[in-house]
C-alpha positions, 0 to 999 in steps of 0.5 A, a space after each residue: 251401496 251406502 257410499 253411493 248413497 252418501 255422494 248423491 244425498 251430498 250431490 242433492 244438498 249442494 245442488 238445493 244450496 246453489 239454486 237457491 242463489 242461482 238466478 239467470 236469463 237468455 236473450 235473443 233478438 232481431 234487430 237492424 241499425 238504420 244508420 250502418 245498415 247492418 241487420 240479423 240476428 242478436 247473439 243469445 245473451 245469457 247472464 247469471 247472478 250467483 250468491 252461495 250463502 255456504 254459511 250464516 252462523 251467529 255467535 253471542 255469550 252474556 254472563 250475569 250478575 251486577 258486572 257482566 259480559 256480553 259478546 256477539 259476532 256474525 260470520 256469512 261465508 259466501 260465493 258472489 260474482 256481484 251484479 248479473 253477468 258472465 261467471 268465471 270461476 277461474 280467476 277471483 276479481 272485484 266482481 267475483 268474489 269467495 267472501 268470508 264476513 266475520 261480523 263483531 257486533 259488540 264485546 262489552 263489559 256491562 255494569 247499571 247504565 254504563 258499559 265499557 266495549 274493547 273492539 276499538 275507537 268509533 269514527 269520529 262523528 258525522 251528522 251531515 250529509 247531502 240528499 241531492 248529490 249523489 253518485 251511482 255505484 257499478 256494484 249494486 244489489 243483485 236481485 237477491 239483495 247482495 251487495 259488494 258495495 254501497 248502491 250510491 255514495 252521496 256528498 259529504 265532507 265526513 271527518 273520519 277522513 281526517 280526523 282518524 287513527 291507527 291504533 287500538 282503543 276502546 268505547 265508554 257509554 254511560 245515560 246516552 253518552 258515548 266515548 272512545 279513546 285509542 293510544 298507541 306510540 314509542 317512549 324510544 322515538 317518541 312517535 305517538 297516535 292519541 285519538 278521542 270521540 265523544 257523542 252526546 243522546 238526543 236532547 230535546 230542546 222544546 216541543 218536538 225539537 231536538 238536538 245531538 253533538 259530536 266531537 273527535 281529536 287527533 294527535 298523531 306524532 305532533 300534526 293535530 286535527 278536530 272536528 265538532 258535528 251538530 244535528 237539530 230537528 223538528 217535527 210536528 203534525 204538519 211539517 218536519 226539518 233539520 240542520 246538520 253541519 260537520 267542522 273539521 280544522 285540519 291546519 286549514 277549516 272544512 265544512 259541510 251543512 245539510 238542511 231539509 224542510 217539508 210541509 205537506 206535499 212540499 219539500 226544500 233540501 240545501 247542502 253546502 260544502 267547502 269541499 265536495 267530496 264523496 266518500 272522502 275522494 271527491 273531486 275537490 270543488 271549493 264552495 259547492 251548493 246544491 238546492 232542491 225544491 219538490 213538490 206535488 201540485 194538482 196532481 203534478 209532480 214538480 221538481 227543480 234542482 240547482 247543483 255547483 250553484 256557485 261555481 257552473 251553476 247547473 239547473 234542472 227541472 222536471 214535472 210529470 203528471 198521470 193524464 189517466 190511470 194508464 198515461 203518465 207524461 213527463 217533461 224535463 230541462 237543463 240550462 247551465 248559466 256559466 256556460 249557456 248548455 241547455 236541454 229538454 227532453 219529454 217521456 211518456 208513458 202508457 202501462 195496461 196490464 199487458 204491455 208498458 209502451 215508452 216514448 221519449 225525446 230531447 232537444 239540446 244547445 248543440 241542435 241535437 234531436 234524440 228520440 227513443 220508443 219502446 214496447 214490452 209485454 210479459 204477460 203474452 208469453 208467460 215466463 217470457 218479456 217480449 219488447 220491441 224498441 228504437 233506441 241510440 238515435 241520438 242526433 236525428 239533425 245529421 240524418 243525411 250527412 256523409 258521415 255520423 248519422 244517428 238514426 239509431 237502431 230497431 231491435 226486436 227481442 225475447 227474454 227468458 230467465 228462471 
């Protein structure tokens, strides 16, 4: 009897852990494709998101004395299938992972105003990053907040991808300055890997004006590389601004500069890079320049964006306005100077306590008309989302043609989730 009770207790505990990180939904609908004339029920689409945190533990030790040791680490042991989708437990893939994540926060010998960290050398400082150009990643955070990868990568020429080391090292800190150093080699083969970084604290240059500096250098078997970074920022009651730059030398110069100015309800962002990269694996577009101006004028939210202004000169603009508490109108457009492609579009959203209705359309240089509309409610049946949508009407100008008609499809659906 005791054995049975123990088994039941374990099952209860495991069940409580599992459902603490287990969300899912089932969706069914009925639709009609206006192009193929296919109609019928859409199969019961089920989706599940699993994040089971079997163990979270933190360890820390700190001695006493004028010179003491301070070490801290955390361990998370989790199972995750990434974003919502099917659950395949027979094979661990990029989106279905059993993760044991060990993170050492620090391991230091600490004195009066100084410390020595023994976890390794720091990455080369990196201050300039674009806030305009980004790539969305597939594996973003799920409903529970876990993430396998960053949800967004920003345009960034990163010194650490060029000025890097494979050697082990140490970190030194004194009066706000941080220095790190790594070294390895072989006296027989003359192989060597030397690497170092330095970062300053934030200096006050004047009233509201601050600056910080950073640098890194490496020599690996005679091949040298170096980087320097600077960031200057200003802030007052009505305005703020910053300029940051990274300069890299590795047989040639690479650099990027990011600037931001905000005044009242207006802001200006600019970014320039001699080579556009995303996390060090970019397209290599030379002389990449982007800029964005945004603000609010008499209730209108306005933005004008230009990307790759030296090469493709891709321009876009959007305006949204709340016509009332329930009704919002948005208008957008784009034009590529190098190529002449253009598009315009509009979206209308009507929101009440019981439902949200949207409708939108676009028209482009190819004379293609695209339309969409939907209405959705979560209050008609508590716990269920009811929707009626017209989608995939991508080119209504082809209606009546022999092929490739693009009337889209109309779908009514219900989603039940837990």
